[in-house]
N, CA, C and O atoms as a Maestro MAE file, in Angstrom:
{
 s_m_m2io_version
 :::
 2.0.0
}

f_m_ct {
 s_m_title
 :::
 protein
 m_atom[300] {
  # First column is atom index #
  i_m_mmod_type
  r_m_x_coord
  r_m_y_coord
  r_m_z_coord
  i_m_residue_number
  s_m_chain_name
  s_m_pdb_residue_name
  s_m_pdb_atom_name
  i_m_atomic_number
  :::
  1 25 -7.414 -6.938 2.222 1 A "MET " " N  " 7
  2 3 -6.435 -6.326 3.251 1 A "MET " " CA " 6
  3 2 -5.023 -6.770 2.829 1 A "MET " " C  " 6
  4 15 -4.071 -6.008 3.002 1 A "MET " " O  " 8
  5 25 -4.867 -7.994 2.274 2 A "ASN " " N  " 7
  6 3 -3.574 -8.491 1.954 2 A "ASN " " CA " 6
  7 2 -3.018 -7.641 0.806 2 A "ASN " " C  " 6
  8 15 -1.801 -7.459 0.750 2 A "ASN " " O  " 8
  9 25 -3.769 -7.154 -0.038 3 A "GLU " " N  " 7
  10 3 -3.451 -6.333 -1.129 3 A "GLU " " CA " 6
  11 2 -2.909 -4.953 -0.595 3 A "GLU " " C  " 6
  12 15 -1.891 -4.462 -1.083 3 A "GLU " " O  " 8
  13 25 -3.546 -4.396 0.326 4 A "LEU " " N  " 7
  14 3 -3.080 -3.092 0.910 4 A "LEU " " CA " 6
  15 2 -1.825 -3.184 1.607 4 A "LEU " " C  " 6
  16 15 -0.923 -2.378 1.374 4 A "LEU " " O  " 8
  17 25 -1.691 -4.244 2.565 5 A "VAL " " N  " 7
  18 3 -0.562 -4.298 3.270 5 A "VAL " " CA " 6
  19 2 0.686 -4.678 2.424 5 A "VAL " " C  " 6
  20 15 1.799 -4.448 2.897 5 A "VAL " " O  " 8
  21 25 0.570 -5.196 1.312 6 A "GLY " " N  " 7
  22 3 1.628 -5.528 0.265 6 A "GLY " " CA " 6
  23 2 2.110 -4.357 -0.529 6 A "GLY " " C  " 6
  24 15 3.136 -4.493 -1.196 6 A "GLY " " O  " 8
  25 25 1.444 -3.175 -0.520 7 A "LEU " " N  " 7
  26 3 1.785 -2.122 -1.207 7 A "LEU " " CA " 6
  27 2 3.081 -1.471 -0.839 7 A "LEU " " C  " 6
  28 15 3.366 -1.321 0.349 7 A "LEU " " O  " 8
  29 25 3.904 -1.066 -1.823 8 A "SER " " N  " 7
  30 3 5.134 -0.302 -1.582 8 A "SER " " CA " 6
  31 2 5.141 0.942 -2.305 8 A "SER " " C  " 6
  32 15 4.386 1.105 -3.264 8 A "SER " " O  " 8
  33 25 5.928 1.815 -1.920 9 A "LEU " " N  " 7
  34 3 6.056 3.184 -2.534 9 A "LEU " " CA " 6
  35 2 6.357 2.975 -4.125 9 A "LEU " " C  " 6
  36 15 5.906 3.764 -4.955 9 A "LEU " " O  " 8
  37 25 7.089 1.944 -4.453 10 A "ALA " " N  " 7
  38 3 7.353 1.633 -5.894 10 A "ALA " " CA " 6
  39 2 6.228 1.277 -6.748 10 A "ALA " " C  " 6
  40 15 6.220 1.353 -7.976 10 A "ALA " " O  " 8
  41 25 5.197 0.846 -5.930 11 A "ASP " " N  " 7
  42 3 3.990 0.226 -6.715 11 A "ASP " " CA " 6
  43 2 3.026 1.493 -7.296 11 A "ASP " " C  " 6
  44 15 2.048 1.298 -8.018 11 A "ASP " " O  " 8
  45 25 3.466 2.778 -6.864 12 A "ILE " " N  " 7
  46 3 2.497 3.791 -7.277 12 A "ILE " " CA " 6
  47 2 3.308 4.341 -8.537 12 A "ILE " " C  " 6
  48 15 4.454 4.779 -8.433 12 A "ILE " " O  " 8
  49 25 2.666 4.282 -9.626 13 A "GLN " " N  " 7
  50 3 3.029 4.800 -10.898 13 A "GLN " " CA " 6
  51 2 2.507 6.187 -11.170 13 A "GLN " " C  " 6
  52 15 1.549 6.307 -11.933 13 A "GLN " " O  " 8
  53 25 3.058 7.247 -10.609 14 A "TRP " " N  " 7
  54 3 2.554 8.560 -10.605 14 A "TRP " " CA " 6
  55 2 2.218 9.095 -11.923 14 A "TRP " " C  " 6
  56 15 1.115 9.604 -12.125 14 A "TRP " " O  " 8
  57 25 3.132 9.005 -12.848 15 A "GLU " " N  " 7
  58 3 3.055 9.504 -14.188 15 A "GLU " " CA " 6
  59 2 1.798 8.915 -15.014 15 A "GLU " " C  " 6
  60 15 1.078 9.607 -15.736 15 A "GLU " " O  " 8
  61 25 1.649 7.548 -14.797 16 A "ASP " " N  " 7
  62 3 0.597 6.836 -15.561 16 A "ASP " " CA " 6
  63 2 -0.732 6.652 -14.790 16 A "ASP " " C  " 6
  64 15 -1.657 5.969 -15.232 16 A "ASP " " O  " 8
  65 25 -0.765 7.342 -13.544 17 A "SER " " N  " 7
  66 3 -1.858 7.079 -12.643 17 A "SER " " CA " 6
  67 2 -2.286 5.657 -12.550 17 A "SER " " C  " 6
  68 15 -3.418 5.289 -12.864 17 A "SER " " O  " 8
  69 25 -1.370 4.884 -12.119 18 A "LEU " " N  " 7
  70 3 -1.663 3.492 -11.831 18 A "LEU " " CA " 6
  71 2 -1.033 2.988 -10.494 18 A "LEU " " C  " 6
  72 15 -0.046 3.526 -9.993 18 A "LEU " " O  " 8
  73 25 -1.629 1.997 -9.998 19 A "LEU " " N  " 7
  74 3 -1.249 1.396 -8.736 19 A "LEU " " CA " 6
  75 2 -0.980 -0.125 -9.010 19 A "LEU " " C  " 6
  76 15 -1.892 -0.840 -9.425 19 A "LEU " " O  " 8
  77 25 0.221 -0.592 -8.787 20 A "ARG " " N  " 7
  78 3 0.398 -2.003 -9.052 20 A "ARG " " CA " 6
  79 2 0.083 -2.867 -7.765 20 A "ARG " " C  " 6
  80 15 0.570 -2.638 -6.658 20 A "ARG " " O  " 8
  81 25 -0.754 -3.841 -8.045 21 A "ILE " " N  " 7
  82 3 -1.249 -4.726 -7.056 21 A "ILE " " CA " 6
  83 2 -0.472 -6.008 -7.302 21 A "ILE " " C  " 6
  84 15 -0.654 -6.668 -8.325 21 A "ILE " " O  " 8
  85 25 0.452 -6.381 -6.297 22 A "ARG " " N  " 7
  86 3 1.229 -7.633 -6.521 22 A "ARG " " CA " 6
  87 2 0.748 -8.799 -5.697 22 A "ARG " " C  " 6
  88 15 1.122 -9.935 -5.989 22 A "ARG " " O  " 8
  89 25 -0.048 -8.582 -4.701 23 A "ASN " " N  " 7
  90 3 -0.443 -9.720 -3.801 23 A "ASN " " CA " 6
  91 2 -1.967 -9.951 -3.897 23 A "ASN " " C  " 6
  92 15 -2.654 -10.018 -2.878 23 A "ASN " " O  " 8
  93 25 -2.478 -10.070 -5.124 24 A "ALA " " N  " 7
  94 3 -3.825 -10.268 -5.355 24 A "ALA " " CA " 6
  95 2 -4.233 -11.649 -4.991 24 A "ALA " " C  " 6
  96 15 -3.338 -12.481 -4.850 24 A "ALA " " O  " 8
  97 25 -5.419 -11.983 -4.827 25 A "LYS " " N  " 7
  98 3 -5.936 -13.250 -4.630 25 A "LYS " " CA " 6
  99 2 -5.607 -14.255 -5.625 25 A "LYS " " C  " 6
  100 15 -5.524 -15.439 -5.297 25 A "LYS " " O  " 8
  101 25 -5.413 -13.865 -6.823 26 A "THR " " N  " 7
  102 3 -5.098 -14.812 -7.963 26 A "THR " " CA " 6
  103 2 -3.672 -14.943 -8.088 26 A "THR " " C  " 6
  104 15 -3.214 -15.611 -9.015 26 A "THR " " O  " 8
  105 25 -2.851 -14.326 -7.176 27 A "TYR " " N  " 7
  106 3 -1.368 -14.362 -7.300 27 A "TYR " " CA " 6
  107 2 -0.664 -13.803 -8.503 27 A "TYR " " C  " 6
  108 15 0.494 -14.040 -8.846 27 A "TYR " " O  " 8
  109 25 -1.575 -12.996 -9.113 28 A "ARG " " N  " 7
  110 3 -1.049 -12.414 -10.452 28 A "ARG " " CA " 6
  111 2 -1.026 -10.806 -10.120 28 A "ARG " " C  " 6
  112 15 -1.772 -10.262 -9.306 28 A "ARG " " O  " 8
  113 25 -0.140 -10.228 -10.817 29 A "GLU " " N  " 7
  114 3 -0.020 -8.777 -10.693 29 A "GLU " " CA " 6
  115 2 -0.985 -8.113 -11.637 29 A "GLU " " C  " 6
  116 15 -1.282 -8.569 -12.742 29 A "GLU " " O  " 8
  117 25 -1.476 -6.943 -11.087 30 A "ARG " " N  " 7
  118 3 -2.409 -6.167 -11.892 30 A "ARG " " CA " 6
  119 2 -2.290 -4.747 -11.642 30 A "ARG " " C  " 6
  120 15 -2.000 -4.309 -10.529 30 A "ARG " " O  " 8
  121 25 -2.528 -3.949 -12.748 31 A "LEU " " N  " 7
  122 3 -2.528 -2.403 -12.558 31 A "LEU " " CA " 6
  123 2 -3.975 -1.863 -12.335 31 A "LEU " " C  " 6
  124 15 -4.926 -2.185 -13.046 31 A "LEU " " O  " 8
  125 25 -4.034 -1.131 -11.426 32 A "VAL " " N  " 7
  126 3 -5.303 -0.418 -11.098 32 A "VAL " " CA " 6
  127 2 -5.196 0.997 -11.306 32 A "VAL " " C  " 6
  128 15 -4.301 1.621 -10.736 32 A "VAL " " O  " 8
  129 25 -6.112 1.632 -12.152 33 A "PRO " " N  " 7
  130 3 -6.037 3.188 -12.329 33 A "PRO " " CA " 6
  131 2 -6.401 3.915 -11.053 33 A "PRO " " C  " 6
  132 15 -7.289 3.530 -10.292 33 A "PRO " " O  " 8
  133 25 -5.676 4.962 -10.875 34 A "ILE " " N  " 7
  134 3 -6.045 5.797 -9.743 34 A "ILE " " CA " 6
  135 2 -6.425 7.234 -10.239 34 A "ILE " " C  " 6
  136 15 -5.794 7.777 -11.146 34 A "ILE " " O  " 8
  137 25 -7.428 7.796 -9.637 35 A "GLN " " N  " 7
  138 3 -7.834 9.172 -10.081 35 A "GLN " " CA " 6
  139 2 -6.907 10.222 -9.442 35 A "GLN " " C  " 6
  140 15 -6.139 9.956 -8.518 35 A "GLN " " O  " 8
  141 25 -7.039 11.439 -10.007 36 A "SER " " N  " 7
  142 3 -6.242 12.515 -9.461 36 A "SER " " CA " 6
  143 2 -6.440 12.745 -8.126 36 A "SER " " C  " 6
  144 15 -5.439 12.946 -7.439 36 A "SER " " O  " 8
  145 25 -7.631 12.760 -7.566 37 A "GLU " " N  " 7
  146 3 -7.846 12.893 -6.086 37 A "GLU " " CA " 6
  147 2 -7.223 11.859 -5.261 37 A "GLU " " C  " 6
  148 15 -6.765 12.146 -4.155 37 A "GLU " " O  " 8
  149 25 -7.177 10.618 -5.757 38 A "MET " " N  " 7
  150 3 -6.490 9.659 -4.961 38 A "MET " " CA " 6
  151 2 -5.016 9.856 -4.931 38 A "MET " " C  " 6
  152 15 -4.379 9.598 -3.910 38 A "MET " " O  " 8
  153 25 -4.421 10.328 -6.069 39 A "LYS " " N  " 7
  154 3 -3.039 10.624 -6.137 39 A "LYS " " CA " 6
  155 2 -2.709 11.804 -5.072 39 A "LYS " " C  " 6
  156 15 -1.698 11.812 -4.370 39 A "LYS " " O  " 8
  157 25 -3.662 12.741 -5.064 40 A "LYS " " N  " 7
  158 3 -3.568 13.873 -4.192 40 A "LYS " " CA " 6
  159 2 -3.471 13.373 -2.754 40 A "LYS " " C  " 6
  160 15 -2.619 13.811 -1.981 40 A "LYS " " O  " 8
  161 25 -4.350 12.459 -2.421 41 A "GLN " " N  " 7
  162 3 -4.480 11.887 -0.991 41 A "GLN " " CA " 6
  163 2 -3.325 11.034 -0.675 41 A "GLN " " C  " 6
  164 15 -2.839 11.110 0.453 41 A "GLN " " O  " 8
  165 25 -2.798 10.173 -1.610 42 A "LEU " " N  " 7
  166 3 -1.668 9.356 -1.328 42 A "LEU " " CA " 6
  167 2 -0.403 10.270 -1.065 42 A "LEU " " C  " 6
  168 15 0.420 9.992 -0.193 42 A "LEU " " O  " 8
  169 25 -0.314 11.320 -1.836 43 A "LYS " " N  " 7
  170 3 0.826 12.253 -1.604 43 A "LYS " " CA " 6
  171 2 0.734 12.929 -0.258 43 A "LYS " " C  " 6
  172 15 1.748 13.126 0.411 43 A "LYS " " O  " 8
  173 25 -0.476 13.289 0.150 44 A "LYS " " N  " 7
  174 3 -0.737 13.935 1.433 44 A "LYS " " CA " 6
  175 2 -0.309 12.890 2.525 44 A "LYS " " C  " 6
  176 15 0.421 13.211 3.462 44 A "LYS " " O  " 8
  177 25 -0.790 11.656 2.358 45 A "TYR " " N  " 7
  178 3 -0.469 10.572 3.436 45 A "TYR " " CA " 6
  179 2 1.009 10.405 3.510 45 A "TYR " " C  " 6
  180 15 1.579 10.370 4.601 45 A "TYR " " O  " 8
  181 25 1.612 10.306 2.437 46 A "ILE " " N  " 7
  182 3 3.110 10.038 2.357 46 A "ILE " " CA " 6
  183 2 3.723 11.204 3.126 46 A "ILE " " C  " 6
  184 15 4.473 10.948 4.067 46 A "ILE " " O  " 8
  185 25 3.458 12.460 2.794 47 A "SER " " N  " 7
  186 3 4.054 13.637 3.477 47 A "SER " " CA " 6
  187 2 3.759 13.571 5.086 47 A "SER " " C  " 6
  188 15 4.642 13.905 5.875 47 A "SER " " O  " 8
  189 25 2.623 13.176 5.483 48 A "ILE " " N  " 7
  190 3 2.360 13.103 6.810 48 A "ILE " " CA " 6
  191 2 3.064 11.942 7.510 48 A "ILE " " C  " 6
  192 15 3.557 12.120 8.624 48 A "ILE " " O  " 8
  193 25 3.123 10.831 6.930 49 A "ARG " " N  " 7
  194 3 3.830 9.729 7.500 49 A "ARG " " CA " 6
  195 2 5.255 9.834 7.600 49 A "ARG " " C  " 6
  196 15 5.867 9.124 8.397 49 A "ARG " " O  " 8
  197 25 5.864 10.702 6.820 50 A "GLY " " N  " 7
  198 3 7.234 11.076 6.914 50 A "GLY " " CA " 6
  199 2 8.217 9.995 6.302 50 A "GLY " " C  " 6
  200 15 7.776 9.032 5.676 50 A "GLY " " O  " 8
  201 25 9.433 10.179 6.493 51 A "VAL " " N  " 7
  202 3 10.569 9.336 6.109 51 A "VAL " " CA " 6
  203 2 10.599 8.157 7.087 51 A "VAL " " C  " 6
  204 15 10.624 8.295 8.310 51 A "VAL " " O  " 8
  205 25 10.595 6.981 6.439 52 A "VAL " " N  " 7
  206 3 10.767 5.715 7.287 52 A "VAL " " CA " 6
  207 2 11.789 4.775 6.588 52 A "VAL " " C  " 6
  208 15 12.105 4.890 5.404 52 A "VAL " " O  " 8
  209 25 12.287 3.805 7.463 53 A "ASP " " N  " 7
  210 3 13.268 2.939 6.787 53 A "ASP " " CA " 6
  211 2 12.668 1.791 5.891 53 A "ASP " " C  " 6
  212 15 13.417 0.998 5.320 53 A "ASP " " O  " 8
  213 25 11.407 1.727 5.792 54 A "SER " " N  " 7
  214 3 10.731 0.748 4.932 54 A "SER " " CA " 6
  215 2 10.194 1.319 3.661 54 A "SER " " C  " 6
  216 15 9.805 2.486 3.620 54 A "SER " " O  " 8
  217 25 10.163 0.563 2.667 55 A "ASP " " N  " 7
  218 3 9.501 0.895 1.259 55 A "ASP " " CA " 6
  219 2 8.072 0.678 1.356 55 A "ASP " " C  " 6
  220 15 7.358 1.039 0.419 55 A "ASP " " O  " 8
  221 25 7.543 0.096 2.447 56 A "ALA " " N  " 7
  222 3 6.068 -0.248 2.470 56 A "ALA " " CA " 6
  223 2 5.272 1.107 2.482 56 A "ALA " " C  " 6
  224 15 5.655 2.052 3.171 56 A "ALA " " O  " 8
  225 25 4.253 1.162 1.766 57 A "LEU " " N  " 7
  226 3 3.354 2.380 1.685 57 A "LEU " " CA " 6
  227 2 2.734 2.608 3.088 57 A "LEU " " C  " 6
  228 15 2.820 3.703 3.644 57 A "LEU " " O  " 8
  229 25 2.100 1.533 3.651 58 A "PHE " " N  " 7
  230 3 1.427 1.698 4.892 58 A "PHE " " CA " 6
  231 2 2.260 1.147 6.030 58 A "PHE " " C  " 6
  232 15 2.644 -0.023 6.042 58 A "PHE " " O  " 8
  233 25 2.548 2.081 7.052 59 A "VAL " " N  " 7
  234 3 3.353 1.660 8.168 59 A "VAL " " CA " 6
  235 2 2.641 2.016 9.512 59 A "VAL " " C  " 6
  236 15 1.688 2.790 9.605 59 A "VAL " " O  " 8
  237 25 3.218 1.364 10.512 60 A "THR " " N  " 7
  238 3 2.708 1.535 11.881 60 A "THR " " CA " 6
  239 2 3.159 2.922 12.451 60 A "THR " " C  " 6
  240 15 3.895 3.616 11.749 60 A "THR " " O  " 8
  241 25 2.832 3.288 13.466 61 A "ILE " " N  " 7
  242 3 3.256 4.486 14.129 61 A "ILE " " CA " 6
  243 2 4.846 4.562 14.408 61 A "ILE " " C  " 6
  244 15 5.472 5.621 14.467 61 A "ILE " " O  " 8
  245 25 5.412 3.250 14.573 62 A "ASP " " N  " 7
  246 3 6.862 3.227 14.758 62 A "ASP " " CA " 6
  247 2 7.580 2.982 13.512 62 A "ASP " " C  " 6
  248 15 8.770 2.670 13.574 62 A "ASP " " O  " 8
  249 25 6.948 3.098 12.310 63 A "GLY " " N  " 7
  250 3 7.549 3.019 10.974 63 A "GLY " " CA " 6
  251 2 7.747 1.568 10.479 63 A "GLY " " C  " 6
  252 15 8.414 1.347 9.468 63 A "GLY " " O  " 8
  253 25 7.212 0.658 11.137 64 A "THR " " N  " 7
  254 3 7.373 -0.758 10.562 64 A "THR " " CA " 6
  255 2 6.150 -0.939 9.698 64 A "THR " " C  " 6
  256 15 5.098 -0.346 9.936 64 A "THR " " O  " 8
  257 25 6.315 -1.800 8.655 65 A "PRO " " N  " 7
  258 3 5.297 -2.104 7.714 65 A "PRO " " CA " 6
  259 2 4.153 -2.928 8.407 65 A "PRO " " C  " 6
  260 15 4.401 -3.750 9.289 65 A "PRO " " O  " 8
  261 25 2.953 -2.672 7.980 66 A "PHE " " N  " 7
  262 3 1.779 -3.329 8.506 66 A "PHE " " CA " 6
  263 2 1.934 -4.779 8.075 66 A "PHE " " C  " 6
  264 15 2.581 -5.019 7.056 66 A "PHE " " O  " 8
  265 25 1.403 -5.733 8.760 67 A "VAL " " N  " 7
  266 3 1.309 -7.131 8.420 67 A "VAL " " CA " 6
  267 2 -0.115 -7.583 8.625 67 A "VAL " " C  " 6
  268 15 -0.863 -7.101 9.477 67 A "VAL " " O  " 8
  269 25 -0.420 -8.499 7.821 68 A "LYS " " N  " 7
  270 3 -1.790 -9.075 7.940 68 A "LYS " " CA " 6
  271 2 -1.818 -10.077 9.044 68 A "LYS " " C  " 6
  272 15 -1.028 -11.021 9.012 68 A "LYS " " O  " 8
  273 25 -2.727 -9.931 10.079 69 A "LYS " " N  " 7
  274 3 -2.778 -10.893 11.195 69 A "LYS " " CA " 6
  275 2 -3.876 -11.865 11.045 69 A "LYS " " C  " 6
  276 15 -5.009 -11.505 10.727 69 A "LYS " " O  " 8
  277 25 -3.563 -13.063 11.264 70 A "VAL " " N  " 7
  278 3 -4.478 -14.218 11.119 70 A "VAL " " CA " 6
  279 2 -5.251 -14.310 12.467 70 A "VAL " " C  " 6
  280 15 -4.633 -14.219 13.527 70 A "VAL " " O  " 8
  281 25 -6.462 -14.471 12.436 71 A "ASN " " N  " 7
  282 3 -7.230 -14.697 13.691 71 A "ASN " " CA " 6
  283 2 -7.333 -16.100 13.912 71 A "ASN " " C  " 6
  284 15 -7.979 -16.814 13.145 71 A "ASN " " O  " 8
  285 25 -6.741 -16.537 14.908 72 A "THR " " N  " 7
  286 3 -6.641 -18.032 15.288 72 A "THR " " CA " 6
  287 2 -7.646 -18.301 16.392 72 A "THR " " C  " 6
  288 15 -7.678 -19.438 16.864 72 A "THR " " O  " 8
  289 25 -8.382 -17.469 16.801 73 A "THR " " N  " 7
  290 3 -9.306 -17.787 18.007 73 A "THR " " CA " 6
  291 2 -10.587 -18.547 17.378 73 A "THR " " C  " 6
  292 15 -10.968 -18.297 16.235 73 A "THR " " O  " 8
  293 25 -11.127 -19.354 18.089 74 A "THR " " N  " 7
  294 3 -12.370 -20.087 17.606 74 A "THR " " CA " 6
  295 2 -13.440 -19.911 18.610 74 A "THR " " C  " 6
  296 15 -13.108 -19.864 19.794 74 A "THR " " O  " 8
  297 25 -14.694 -19.808 18.277 75 A "ASN " " N  " 7
  298 3 -15.742 -19.642 19.129 75 A "ASN " " CA " 6
  299 2 -16.483 -20.892 19.356 75 A "ASN " " C  " 6
  300 15 -17.460 -20.903 20.105 75 A "ASN " " O  " 8
  :::
 }
 m_bond[299] {
  # First column is bond index #
  i_m_from
  i_m_to
  i_m_order
  :::
  1 1 2 1
  2 2 3 1
  3 3 4 2
  4 3 5 1
  5 5 6 1
  6 6 7 1
  7 7 8 2
  8 7 9 1
  9 9 10 1
  10 10 11 1
  11 11 12 2
  12 11 13 1
  13 13 14 1
  14 14 15 1
  15 15 16 2
  16 15 17 1
  17 17 18 1
  18 18 19 1
  19 19 20 2
  20 19 21 1
  21 21 22 1
  22 22 23 1
  23 23 24 2
  24 23 25 1
  25 25 26 1
  26 26 27 1
  27 27 28 2
  28 27 29 1
  29 29 30 1
  30 30 31 1
  31 31 32 2
  32 31 33 1
  33 33 34 1
  34 34 35 1
  35 35 36 2
  36 35 37 1
  37 37 38 1
  38 38 39 1
  39 39 40 2
  40 39 41 1
  41 41 42 1
  42 42 43 1
  43 43 44 2
  44 43 45 1
  45 45 46 1
  46 46 47 1
  47 47 48 2
  48 47 49 1
  49 49 50 1
  50 50 51 1
  51 51 52 2
  52 51 53 1
  53 53 54 1
  54 54 55 1
  55 55 56 2
  56 55 57 1
  57 57 58 1
  58 58 59 1
  59 59 60 2
  60 59 61 1
  61 61 62 1
  62 62 63 1
  63 63 64 2
  64 63 65 1
  65 65 66 1
  66 66 67 1
  67 67 68 2
  68 67 69 1
  69 69 70 1
  70 70 71 1
  71 71 72 2
  72 71 73 1
  73 73 74 1
  74 74 75 1
  75 75 76 2
  76 75 77 1
  77 77 78 1
  78 78 79 1
  79 79 80 2
  80 79 81 1
  81 81 82 1
  82 82 83 1
  83 83 84 2
  84 83 85 1
  85 85 86 1
  86 86 87 1
  87 87 88 2
  88 87 89 1
  89 89 90 1
  90 90 91 1
  91 91 92 2
  92 91 93 1
  93 93 94 1
  94 94 95 1
  95 95 96 2
  96 95 97 1
  97 97 98 1
  98 98 99 1
  99 99 100 2
  100 99 101 1
  101 101 102 1
  102 102 103 1
  103 103 104 2
  104 103 105 1
  105 105 106 1
  106 106 107 1
  107 107 108 2
  108 107 109 1
  109 109 110 1
  110 110 111 1
  111 111 112 2
  112 111 113 1
  113 113 114 1
  114 114 115 1
  115 115 116 2
  116 115 117 1
  117 117 118 1
  118 118 119 1
  119 119 120 2
  120 119 121 1
  121 121 122 1
  122 122 123 1
  123 123 124 2
  124 123 125 1
  125 125 126 1
  126 126 127 1
  127 127 128 2
  128 127 129 1
  129 129 130 1
  130 130 131 1
  131 131 132 2
  132 131 133 1
  133 133 134 1
  134 134 135 1
  135 135 136 2
  136 135 137 1
  137 137 138 1
  138 138 139 1
  139 139 140 2
  140 139 141 1
  141 141 142 1
  142 142 143 1
  143 143 144 2
  144 143 145 1
  145 145 146 1
  146 146 147 1
  147 147 148 2
  148 147 149 1
  149 149 150 1
  150 150 151 1
  151 151 152 2
  152 151 153 1
  153 153 154 1
  154 154 155 1
  155 155 156 2
  156 155 157 1
  157 157 158 1
  158 158 159 1
  159 159 160 2
  160 159 161 1
  161 161 162 1
  162 162 163 1
  163 163 164 2
  164 163 165 1
  165 165 166 1
  166 166 167 1
  167 167 168 2
  168 167 169 1
  169 169 170 1
  170 170 171 1
  171 171 172 2
  172 171 173 1
  173 173 174 1
  174 174 175 1
  175 175 176 2
  176 175 177 1
  177 177 178 1
  178 178 179 1
  179 179 180 2
  180 179 181 1
  181 181 182 1
  182 182 183 1
  183 183 184 2
  184 183 185 1
  185 185 186 1
  186 186 187 1
  187 187 188 2
  188 187 189 1
  189 189 190 1
  190 190 191 1
  191 191 192 2
  192 191 193 1
  193 193 194 1
  194 194 195 1
  195 195 196 2
  196 195 197 1
  197 197 198 1
  198 198 199 1
  199 199 200 2
  200 199 201 1
  201 201 202 1
  202 202 203 1
  203 203 204 2
  204 203 205 1
  205 205 206 1
  206 206 207 1
  207 207 208 2
  208 207 209 1
  209 209 210 1
  210 210 211 1
  211 211 212 2
  212 211 213 1
  213 213 214 1
  214 214 215 1
  215 215 216 2
  216 215 217 1
  217 217 218 1
  218 218 219 1
  219 219 220 2
  220 219 221 1
  221 221 222 1
  222 222 223 1
  223 223 224 2
  224 223 225 1
  225 225 226 1
  226 226 227 1
  227 227 228 2
  228 227 229 1
  229 229 230 1
  230 230 231 1
  231 231 232 2
  232 231 233 1
  233 233 234 1
  234 234 235 1
  235 235 236 2
  236 235 237 1
  237 237 238 1
  238 238 239 1
  239 239 240 2
  240 239 241 1
  241 241 242 1
  242 242 243 1
  243 243 244 2
  244 243 245 1
  245 245 246 1
  246 246 247 1
  247 247 248 2
  248 247 249 1
  249 249 250 1
  250 250 251 1
  251 251 252 2
  252 251 253 1
  253 253 254 1
  254 254 255 1
  255 255 256 2
  256 255 257 1
  257 257 258 1
  258 258 259 1
  259 259 260 2
  260 259 261 1
  261 261 262 1
  262 262 263 1
  263 263 264 2
  264 263 265 1
  265 265 266 1
  266 266 267 1
  267 267 268 2
  268 267 269 1
  269 269 270 1
  270 270 271 1
  271 271 272 2
  272 271 273 1
  273 273 274 1
  274 274 275 1
  275 275 276 2
  276 275 277 1
  277 277 278 1
  278 278 279 1
  279 279 280 2
  280 279 281 1
  281 281 282 1
  282 282 283 1
  283 283 284 2
  284 283 285 1
  285 285 286 1
  286 286 287 1
  287 287 288 2
  288 287 289 1
  289 289 290 1
  290 290 291 1
  291 291 292 2
  292 291 293 1
  293 293 294 1
  294 294 295 1
  295 295 296 2
  296 295 297 1
  297 297 298 1
  298 298 299 1
  299 299 300 2
  :::
 }
}
């Protein structure tokens, strides 16, 4: 989940069909190949989400970036 909320529009390398993951568990950057269908779906999502003030790829309904929430409740 942390990897997803950390993605920005700049992390998509359209021409090379790569997605740059910066917040991996190992704290190292890695490049992940994306297929043409994924590129198509990402473009569709970006057009539906519209213009927002954030560079984050995934945003909430009010245009703010998603954040990873930590569950602090105990059973």
